[in-house]
ZAKE-119856 format. One record per residue (C-alpha): residue number from 0; x, y, z. Coordinates in nm, 4 decimals. Example, Ala and Ser with C-alpha at 12.3 -4.5 7.8 and 13.67 -1.06 7.14 Angstrom:
0_1.2300_-0.4500_0.7800;
1_1.3670_-0.1060_0.7140;
// end
This chain:
0_0.0926_-0.9172_6.2694;
1_0.2949_-0.7216_6.5270;
2_0.6317_-0.8750_6.6133;
3_0.6764_-1.0651_6.9396;
4_0.9966_-0.8660_7.0043;
5_0.9364_-0.6373_7.3051;
6_0.9027_-0.2767_7.1944;
7_1.1470_-0.0119_7.3241;
8_0.9078_0.1383_7.5808;
9_0.7475_-0.1837_7.6996;
10_0.6898_-0.1594_8.0756;
11_0.6462_0.2197_8.0792;
12_0.2994_0.3294_8.1936;
13_0.1677_0.6649_8.0734;
14_-0.1426_0.8540_8.1882;
15_-0.2655_1.0824_7.9118;
16_-0.5010_1.3703_7.9961;
17_-0.5407_1.5370_7.6607;
18_-0.7595_1.6193_7.3660;
19_-0.7392_1.7384_7.0048;
20_-0.3830_1.6849_6.8683;
21_-0.0833_1.8085_7.0697;
22_-0.1261_1.5819_7.3722;
23_-0.2704_1.2860_7.1798;
24_0.0195_1.2971_6.9310;
25_0.2689_1.2690_7.2177;
26_0.0687_0.9808_7.3627;
27_0.0502_0.8146_7.0219;
28_0.4280_0.8187_6.9747;
29_0.4857_0.6743_7.3227;
30_0.2144_0.4127_7.2650;
31_0.3492_0.3108_6.9233;
32_0.6925_0.2700_7.0847;
33_0.5397_0.0216_7.3279;
34_0.4333_0.2225_7.6338;
35_0.1103_0.1274_7.8119;
36_-0.0874_0.4484_7.7564;
37_-0.4074_0.5053_7.9537;
38_-0.6147_0.7778_7.7913;
39_-0.8038_0.9418_8.0786;
40_-1.1204_1.0812_7.9203;
41_-1.4039_1.2876_8.0701;
42_-1.6978_1.0686_8.1725;
43_-1.9471_1.0055_8.0257;
44_-1.8870_1.1438_7.6740;
45_-1.5095_1.1143_7.6384;
46_-1.2681_1.3206_7.4319;
47_-1.4694_1.5811_7.2397;
48_-1.2452_1.5161_6.9393;
49_-1.4426_1.1951_6.8842;
50_-1.7360_1.4028_6.7627;
51_-1.5725_1.6902_6.5742;
52_-1.6854_1.7508_6.2141;
53_-1.5247_1.8768_5.8957;
54_-1.1485_1.9364_5.8941;
55_-1.1250_1.7809_6.2427;
56_-1.3216_1.4628_6.1649;
57_-1.0067_1.2508_6.1494;
58_-0.8364_1.3803_6.4645;
59_-0.9445_1.1082_6.7078;
60_-0.8870_0.8120_6.4789;
61_-0.5478_0.9409_6.3674;
62_-0.3957_0.9977_6.7125;
63_-0.5456_0.7450_6.9538;
64_-0.4540_0.3919_6.8496;
65_-0.2637_0.1688_7.0920;
66_-0.4270_0.3400_7.3920;
67_-0.6657_0.2203_7.6614;
68_-0.9616_0.4424_7.7476;
69_-1.0448_0.5125_8.1128;
70_-1.3420_0.7478_8.1527;
71_-1.3498_0.9501_8.4772;
72_-1.5237_1.2603_8.6054;
73_-1.2255_1.4553_8.7356;
74_-1.4528_1.7208_8.8835;
75_-1.5537_1.4708_9.1524;
76_-1.3481_1.3725_9.4545;
77_-1.3925_1.0083_9.3582;
78_-1.2444_1.0698_9.0130;
79_-0.9489_1.2561_9.1588;
80_-0.8878_0.9771_9.4093;
81_-0.8708_0.7263_9.1231;
82_-0.6113_0.9401_8.9450;
83_-0.3991_0.9522_9.2609;
84_-0.4128_0.5735_9.2816;
85_-0.3209_0.5361_8.9149;
86_-0.0294_0.7779_8.9528;
87_0.1333_0.5553_9.2115;
88_0.2073_0.2997_8.9386;
89_0.2668_0.5434_8.6532;
90_0.5958_0.6510_8.4977;
91_0.4725_0.9417_8.2877;
92_0.1771_1.1801_8.2856;
93_0.0897_1.3916_7.9809;
94_-0.1620_1.6765_7.9918;
95_-0.2570_1.9528_7.7502;
96_-0.5456_2.1178_7.9316;
97_-0.5659_2.4961_7.9783;
98_-0.3059_2.6410_8.2197;
99_-0.4043_2.5773_8.5824;
100_-0.6784_2.3224_8.5050;
101_-0.4968_2.0145_8.6329;
102_-0.3945_2.1914_8.9561;
103_-0.7560_2.2954_9.0181;
104_-0.8555_1.9305_8.9787;
105_-0.5987_1.8205_9.2366;
106_-0.3811_1.6684_8.9645;
107_-0.1092_1.9307_8.9119;
108_0.2606_1.8522_8.9138;
109_0.3184_1.9608_9.2742;
110_0.0281_1.7485_9.3975;
111_0.1075_1.4336_9.2001;
112_0.4844_1.4428_9.2466;
113_0.4174_1.4053_9.6192;
114_0.2162_1.0916_9.5458;
115_0.4887_0.9536_9.3161;
116_0.8288_1.1314_9.3240;
117_0.9434_0.9216_9.0247;
118_0.6682_1.0608_8.8017;
119_0.7721_1.2395_8.4821;
120_0.4993_1.5004_8.4394;
121_0.4732_1.6503_8.0909;
122_0.2653_1.9655_8.0413;
123_0.1922_2.0646_7.6816;
124_0.0798_2.4256_7.6528;
125_0.0543_2.7202_7.4200;
126_0.3626_2.8906_7.5649;
127_0.6538_2.8045_7.7909;
128_0.7252_3.0065_8.1069;
129_0.7142_3.3818_8.0578;
130_0.4769_3.6728_7.9946;
131_0.2556_3.4713_7.7562;
132_0.2337_3.1480_7.9557;
133_-0.1317_3.1838_8.0571;
134_-0.2594_3.2797_7.7120;
135_-0.4725_3.0292_7.5215;
136_-0.3231_2.9187_7.1923;
137_-0.3983_2.7080_6.8886;
138_-0.1827_2.5761_6.6051;
139_-0.3138_2.8543_6.3812;
140_-0.2566_3.1234_6.6446;
141_0.1119_3.0418_6.6868;
142_0.1736_2.9973_6.3146;
143_0.0671_3.3589_6.2694;
144_0.2354_3.4799_6.5875;
145_0.5623_3.2949_6.5243;
146_0.6132_3.4086_6.1647;
147_0.5460_3.0728_6.0007;
148_0.2230_3.1852_5.8312;
149_0.4065_3.4942_5.6987;
150_0.6789_3.2719_5.5510;
151_0.4302_3.0225_5.4017;
152_0.1896_3.2426_5.2068;
153_0.2671_3.4831_4.9225;
154_0.3474_3.8463_5.0128;
155_0.0561_4.0109_5.1867;
156_-0.1301_3.6797_5.2319;
157_-0.0010_3.4932_5.5385;
158_-0.1163_3.1310_5.5279;
159_-0.1135_2.8516_5.7842;
160_0.0423_2.5211_5.6812;
161_-0.1965_2.2558_5.5519;
162_-0.1540_2.0221_5.8484;
163_-0.1411_2.0696_6.2254;
164_0.2360_2.0679_6.2103;
165_0.2947_2.2680_6.5285;
166_0.0612_2.0535_6.7384;
167_0.2374_1.7414_6.6123;
168_0.5847_1.8902_6.6497;
169_0.4957_2.0071_7.0009;
170_0.3886_1.6543_7.0854;
171_0.7049_1.5106_6.9319;
172_0.9317_1.7479_7.1265;
173_0.7361_1.6569_7.4404;
174_0.8328_1.2939_7.3798;
175_1.1988_1.3995_7.3442;
176_1.1695_1.5689_7.6841;
177_0.9905_1.2716_7.8415;
178_1.2479_1.0205_7.7196;
179_1.5296_1.2457_7.8425;
180_1.3629_1.2743_8.1829;
181_1.3192_0.8969_8.2042;
182_1.6876_0.8547_8.1223;
183_1.7813_1.1079_8.3906;
184_1.5554_0.9288_8.6386;
185_1.7767_0.6231_8.6034;
186_2.0568_0.8273_8.7640;
187_1.8607_1.0384_9.0147;
188_1.5675_0.8160_9.1050;
189_1.3351_1.1133_9.0667;
190_1.0968_1.2364_8.8010;
191_1.0540_1.5981_8.7003;
192_0.8332_1.8477_8.5213;
193_0.8750_1.8623_8.1430;
194_0.7101_2.1279_7.9256;
195_0.6581_2.1636_7.5526;
196_0.4686_2.4490_7.3895;
197_0.3241_2.5519_7.0563;
198_0.4762_2.8993_7.0273;
199_0.8340_2.8016_7.1048;
200_0.8111_2.5061_6.8647;
201_0.7017_2.7454_6.5910;
202_0.9938_2.9770_6.6623;
203_1.2310_2.6766_6.6586;
204_1.1161_2.6113_6.3012;
205_1.1878_2.9757_6.2203;
206_1.5534_2.9543_6.3319;
207_1.6872_2.9167_5.9768;
208_1.5057_3.2324_5.8660;
209_1.6129_3.4264_6.1760;
210_1.9743_3.3270_6.1078;
211_1.9392_3.4218_5.7424;
212_1.8021_3.7642_5.8334;
213_2.0890_3.8209_6.0749;
214_2.3491_3.7220_5.8132;
215_2.2074_3.9175_5.5196;
216_2.0850_4.2158_5.7193;
217_1.7650_4.2040_5.5151;
218_1.4063_4.1094_5.5997;
219_1.3290_3.7512_5.5026;
220_1.0690_3.7419_5.2234;
221_0.7928_3.4780_5.2298;
222_0.8878_3.1481_5.0676;
223_0.6890_3.2119_4.7458;
224_0.8863_3.5358_4.6939;
225_1.2240_3.4147_4.8181;
226_1.5503_3.4558_4.6347;
227_1.6207_3.0957_4.5455;
228_1.9526_2.9338_4.6308;
229_1.9104_2.7099_4.3242;
230_1.8333_2.7965_3.9661;
231_1.5690_2.5288_3.9101;
232_1.3564_2.4588_4.2153;
233_0.9874_2.4887_4.1320;
234_0.6727_2.3513_3.9693;
235_0.6515_2.3019_3.5940;
236_0.3517_2.2063_3.3821;
237_0.3726_1.8832_3.1825;
238_0.2052_1.8157_2.8473;
239_-0.1234_1.7152_3.0057;
240_-0.1274_2.0129_3.2399;
241_-0.0351_1.8150_3.5512;
242_0.2371_1.9934_3.7511;
243_0.5652_1.8361_3.8595;
244_0.8209_1.9843_4.0974;
245_1.1811_1.9636_3.9780;
246_1.4894_2.0596_4.1725;
247_1.8255_2.0932_3.9961;
248_2.0474_2.1713_4.2913;
249_2.3948_2.0671_4.1764;
250_2.6160_2.0834_3.8699;
251_2.5827_1.7039_3.8323;
252_2.2040_1.7370_3.8238;
253_2.2363_2.0010_3.5518;
254_2.4735_1.7915_3.3404;
255_2.2479_1.4851_3.3614;
256_1.9404_1.6911_3.2740;
257_2.1064_1.8468_2.9686;
258_2.2506_1.5146_2.8446;
259_1.9158_1.3369_2.8802;
260_1.7341_1.5968_2.6743;
261_2.0128_1.6430_2.4193;
262_2.0856_2.0009_2.5167;
263_2.4614_2.0170_2.4805;
264_2.4149_2.3817_2.3853;
265_2.3011_2.4598_2.7395;
266_2.6065_2.2878_2.8862;
267_2.8337_2.4916_2.6606;
268_2.6598_2.8206_2.7382;
269_2.8853_3.0154_2.9770;
270_2.5823_3.1831_3.1319;
271_2.4820_2.8515_3.2870;
272_2.8230_2.7175_3.3888;
273_2.7705_2.6939_3.7656;
274_2.4758_2.6955_4.0022;
275_2.5582_3.0551_4.0972;
276_2.5611_3.1496_3.7267;
277_2.2306_2.9739_3.6704;
278_2.0708_3.1505_3.9684;
279_2.1700_3.4866_3.8183;
280_2.0257_3.3787_3.4839;
281_1.6976_3.2395_3.6199;
282_1.4812_3.4742_3.4096;
283_1.6364_3.3232_3.0960;
284_1.6806_2.9651_3.2186;
285_1.3456_2.8841_3.3801;
286_1.1459_2.9336_3.0540;
287_1.3918_2.7036_2.8711;
288_1.3423_2.4252_3.1276;
289_0.9670_2.4857_3.1291;
290_0.9545_2.4409_2.7525;
291_1.1465_2.1098_2.7776;
292_0.9206_1.9736_3.0516;
293_0.6037_2.0846_2.8705;
294_0.6752_1.8394_2.5872;
295_0.6329_1.5361_2.8145;
296_0.3387_1.3746_2.9897;
297_0.3575_1.3553_3.3689;
298_0.4350_0.9806_3.3827;
299_0.7127_1.0159_3.1282;
300_0.8618_1.3150_3.3101;
301_0.8600_1.1302_3.6421;
302_1.0307_0.8303_3.4812;
303_1.2989_1.0532_3.3271;
304_1.3697_1.2367_3.6514;
305_1.4007_0.9059_3.8340;
306_1.6255_0.7668_3.5605;
307_1.8710_1.0592_3.5774;
308_1.8567_1.0922_3.9574;
309_1.7337_1.4461_4.0062;
310_1.4861_1.5522_4.2785;
311_1.1249_1.5571_4.1596;
312_0.7710_1.5229_4.2890;
313_0.4233_1.5050_4.1458;
314_0.1693_1.7129_4.3377;
315_-0.0207_1.4629_4.5544;
316_-0.3553_1.5081_4.7241;
317_-0.4534_1.3539_5.0571;
318_-0.6398_1.0785_4.8743;
319_-0.3389_0.9923_4.6557;
320_-0.1487_0.8777_4.9648;
321_-0.3772_0.5779_5.0218;
322_-0.2512_0.4227_4.6968;
323_0.1104_0.5405_4.7049;
324_0.3172_0.2385_4.5898;
325_0.6108_0.3137_4.8188;
326_0.3942_0.3448_5.1299;
327_0.2037_0.0276_5.0468;
328_0.5079_-0.1778_4.9452;
329_0.6845_-0.0852_5.2691;
330_0.3854_-0.1559_5.4903;
331_0.3902_0.2048_5.6053;
332_0.0106_0.2274_5.5996;
333_-0.1883_0.0162_5.8440;
334_-0.5611_-0.0333_5.8827;
335_-0.7189_0.1734_6.1588;
336_-1.0834_0.1768_6.2655;
337_-1.2183_0.5305_6.2776;
338_-1.5289_0.6713_6.4487;
339_-1.8425_0.5447_6.2798;
340_-1.6898_0.2046_6.2065;
341_-1.5006_0.3330_5.9014;
342_-1.1717_0.1595_5.8330;
343_-0.8844_0.3318_5.6560;
344_-0.5121_0.2814_5.6052;
345_-0.3164_0.5433_5.8024;
346_0.0585_0.6008_5.8500;
347_0.2619_0.3998_6.0970;
348_0.5225_0.5669_6.3157;
349_0.7670_0.7046_6.0544;
350_1.0860_0.5434_6.1796;
351_1.2759_0.2193_6.1278;
352_1.4509_0.0816_6.4339;
353_1.6344_-0.2481_6.4330;
354_1.3946_-0.5411_6.4137;
355_1.1048_-0.3644_6.5825;
356_0.7656_-0.3719_6.4164;
357_0.5523_-0.0679_6.4985;
358_0.2311_-0.2147_6.3581;
359_-0.0577_-0.0994_6.5827;
360_-0.1483_-0.3414_6.8584;
361_-0.4873_-0.1899_6.9420;
362_-0.7455_0.0129_6.7561;
363_-0.8626_0.3522_6.8930;
364_-1.0765_0.2647_7.1968;
365_-1.4414_0.3259_7.2755;
366_-1.5107_0.5682_7.5607;
367_-1.4371_0.3859_7.8844;
368_-1.3543_0.0616_7.7061;
369_-1.0805_-0.0235_7.9574;
370_-1.2143_0.1501_8.2691;
371_-1.3182_-0.1714_8.4427;
372_-0.9941_-0.3524_8.3567;
373_-0.7730_-0.0662_8.4754;
374_-0.9647_-0.0023_8.7983;
375_-0.9561_-0.3727_8.8820;
376_-0.5796_-0.3530_8.8308;
377_-0.5468_-0.0980_9.1126;
378_-0.7510_-0.3099_9.3530;
379_-1.1122_-0.1987_9.3076;
380_-1.3690_-0.4770_9.3264;
381_-1.6482_-0.5347_9.0778;
382_-1.9168_-0.3945_9.3113;
383_-1.7002_-0.0879_9.3866;
384_-1.6575_-0.0183_9.0154;
385_-2.0290_-0.0650_8.9533;
386_-2.1044_0.1788_9.2373;
387_-1.8674_0.4384_9.0875;
388_-2.0373_0.3945_8.7520;
389_-2.3827_0.4357_8.9054;
390_-2.2641_0.7580_9.0697;
391_-2.1405_0.8917_8.7334;
392_-1.7796_0.9049_8.8568;
393_-1.6625_0.6584_8.5916;
394_-1.7951_0.5177_8.2679;
395_-1.7369_0.1582_8.1671;
396_-1.7946_0.0253_7.8184;
397_-1.8096_-0.3266_7.6806;
398_-1.4632_-0.4439_7.5839;
399_-1.4653_-0.5919_7.2366;
400_-1.4553_-0.3121_6.9835;
401_-1.2870_0.0010_6.8876;
402_-1.3993_0.3456_6.7984;
403_-1.7418_0.4876_6.8596;
// end
C-alpha cells in the first residue's frame, strides 16, 4: 500500500492538456511525485491514445496512472469557460498540442496568465523558439534530424531507438523546468512560460558526440562502427548460442577475468598490458575472449561475471522484464490496469527518495471519470453539470473503475 507520508508535490495542482507520450510522461512524473493532475481530455471520446493499436497499444496505460480525467469540449465557449475557472486554482498547466492550438482555444499562455499570474505554463513542442518552431515533429522525426538515428544504426542504415526516448526525455526535462519555475515563484510570486522540445532534447543527447568530433577533428562514426575506448565491450555467444554483453573497462577487470579463467599467459603477454595496449590489439584479443566465453552456458557465464565483478548483461526482451528478479524483489514493478481490463506489472518512478513510496495511488482513469467531482469542486451544481453534459460540453463517467 502507498505510504501515508505526504509526497513531495502534494498540494500542487496540474492541468494536463496532452496526448500520446511527451505531455503524458511529464504529467505522470508530476503525478507520481504527488501532484494532483487533472487530465483534460476531449469530450466525448477522450485521449485518442486510449484506442491506438500495435506498437502504441500500451501508451495510455503506461503514462496515465495517478491522474483524474476531466472530459471537456474545448471548441465550445462553455468548455473554455470551465478551463478558465480551473486555472484560477491551478499551479501548473502542461500542453503538447500543435503550435498555436491552445491560443486558438482561448487557453494560451498570454490568456491564462491573466486569469492566474502565478500559473506555471509548460508548452511541450517539437522545437523551441526559432526557424523550426512551427514545424510538426515526432520522436522519430527528431531522432533522424538530430543525428541520433545516424549514431544508432550501422553505417548507411540510420535507426531510431527502440523506445520513445525523446518523448520521455522531453517530458522529463519539462518537469525539471516546471519544478524550477515553481521554486522561482516562491521568490517572485509569479509563474512563467516554460518550454521543452523534442529536437533540442535530441541534440542535448548528441553533445558527447559533437564534443568528440570537435576534439578529434573527425566525423563521428555510428556506434556499431565506432572506435572503442575499451578492448572488450561487446556481445559474445555462449555455449548454447545465447549472447551476453561483457565489458572489460579497467586493468582490474582484465586481471580478474584472466585469473578466473586460468589465463596467466594473457596477463604476462606484453601486448595486453594496459587498456590502451588491448585496444590496439583488439583484432587478436577479441577472438581469444570469444573462445573462452563460448565454452560456458549463459547462466554459468553470468554467475562468473557477477563473481569477479565485471560489467555484463544478458540480452533481455520486453517480456523478460516482467519476471526480472531485481525489479520484483525491489517492488519496482506495480500492477496497473490497462485498456480492455488487462492488468500488468509496469515500472514505478525510477528514483528512491528518503522514505517516500511512489506506489501508484490511482489506476489510469476512464474518460470523464472525475468530471463531475472536479466541476463540483469549482462550484458547479449537479443540475448545471448535467446540463453541460446534455449539451455535449462535458462528459461524465461513473466513478468506480479505471481504464476503458
